[in-house]
N, C-alpha and C positions, 0 to 999 in steps of 0.2 A: 279297592280304592278308598281313600280316606277323604272325607269332606268336612272341613273345619268351617263352622259358621260363627261369625262374630257379629253381635248386634251393635249398631252404631252407638256412639257416646250420646250423652244427653243434649237435648235442644230445649228451647223455651217451650215448645209444644209438648214435649215429653213431661216436663216438670209441671205444666199447667193442665195435664190430662185433656189436651186439645187435639183435634184432628190436624195432621200435619199439612203444611204447605212446604215447598222446597226450601226449608230454613237451614241456616248454618248451625253448627254446634254452639251452645252457649259457653260462657267463660269456664264454668265448672266442667262441662263435658270436654272441652278442649284440654283443660288441665289434667283431667282424669285419663284421657287417652294418651296424652304426652307422657304422663308418668309411667305408662305401660310400654313405651317405645322400647324396642329391642326384645320384647317377650319372645320366647321360643315357641314356635308352632310346629316344630318337627320339619321333616323334609317336605318341601312344597315344590310342585312342578308348575303351579299356576296360582295367581292371586287375582281375584275378581272383586268388583264392587258394583253395587247398585249405582244408577246414574245420579241419585240424590246427593245434594251438597253435604248432608250430614254423614253419609257413608264415605264419600270421597275424602272428606276432611278427617274422618276417623282413620282411614287407611293411611293418609299422609302423616297424621300424628303418630301412628304406630310404626312409621318408617317403612311402609310397604309400598311397592310400586305395583299398582293394580290396573287391570284392564276393565273398562266399563262393560257390564253385562246387563242389557235391558230387562231380561227375564227376572232379575233380582230386585226390580223396583217394588216399592211399597204398595199395599192395597190402596186403590184409588178411593178417597173419601167423597168424591163428587162435590156437590154443593156445600157439604159440611166442612170443607177444607178451611183451616184457620180458626174454626170456632171451637169453643170448649165443649166437652161432652155434656156437662151440666146444662149449659145454655141450649144446646140442641135438644136435649131430653125434655127441658121445660117447654120449648116451642113446638116440638114434634114428638110427643111421647109415644104415639102409636108406631111411628116410623122407627124410632130407636128401639122400642120393644120388639118389633118384628125383626130388626136387624140382628139383635143379640140373641134371639131365640131360634131363628131359622137361617141356617147357613146359606140358603139359596137367595136370601133377600139382600139386596145391595143398598147402600145409601143412595139417595136420589142422584142419578148421573154418575154413580160410582161402580165399584166392583164388590161382589159378594165374596164371602169366605170360600165358597165352592169354586168360584171363578179363579181366585188366587191360588187355591190348591191345584186346580187343573193346570194353570199356567206354570207354576213352579215345579210340580212333579214331572211335567213334560220336559222341562229343562233338565232336571236331575236325571231323568231316564235317558236323556240324550248324551250325557257325559261319557266320553270314551272310557272303557274299562282300564285301558293302559295309561290313563292320565295321572295315576299316582295320587299324590297329595294335592288337593285343591283347597284354597282358603277363599271364603267369600265374606265380605263385609256387607251386611244387609240389614233388613228391618225385622223387628220382632214378629210381625205377621208372617213373613216369609219363613222364618225359623219355625214358628208354630206349625204351619201346614206341613213342613218337611218332617217334623217330629211325628205329627199325626199319621202321615203316610208311612213312616218307618214302623210305627206301632200298629199299623193297619187299624187305626182308631177312626171313629166317625168324626165328621166336621164339627159336630156339636161339642166336641172336647176342646175346640179352639179357645174358648173363653176360660178354660181351666188351666191353661198354661201361662205362666208368667215368665217373660223374658226381659229382664232388666238391661239397662245399657251396659255394654261391654261384656256381655255374657258370651262364653265360648261353648258351643255345642258341637260335638264330634259325631259324625255318622260314618259308618263303614258299609260298603256294599257296592252295587252297581245296578244300572237299569232301574227296574221298579222294585228291587229287593235291597232294603237298607236296614241296618240296626243302629240303635242309639248307643254309642260307645261311652260318651261322657257329657255331662253338662256342668259348667262351672261359672260362677259369677262372683266378682268380675274376673276377667282373664288374668 
């Protein structure tokens, strides 16, 4: 099975290095995604998207008809949602330090890297082997944990993976056995 992962186009939060709220694409992100409309993703049997506005808008701009998959939602930033990382780091340096160094630590009221990985890898393991090509428009955090899982790498590698807007990552495999086939930015 081939799993094509597309990171959503840019939002104001992405450009400001802020924790997301369910924001739309910004004008540049919308234009970048629209410019890639009609890109070839190979044979697809299924197209999925995170429930987030940014992912649904990216799929629409790419002219993809996608089904919403809740498991592809972004990591929950808890009470840090909508705030810039620099602002949170200045106000809560110990909490931010713990969050970026320990994958089991979550933002207050949010979701840890370990929790995101458990959620997303359970979803990927449940994909039917015979489902062929699946494309998912989702978030960098979701793509990062899937790449870590494919590489059998520890969660501490999460912060060492950079997934820019409109990056295409291709995984091949099924169940809990995946390989990283290709990574390209932008699509």
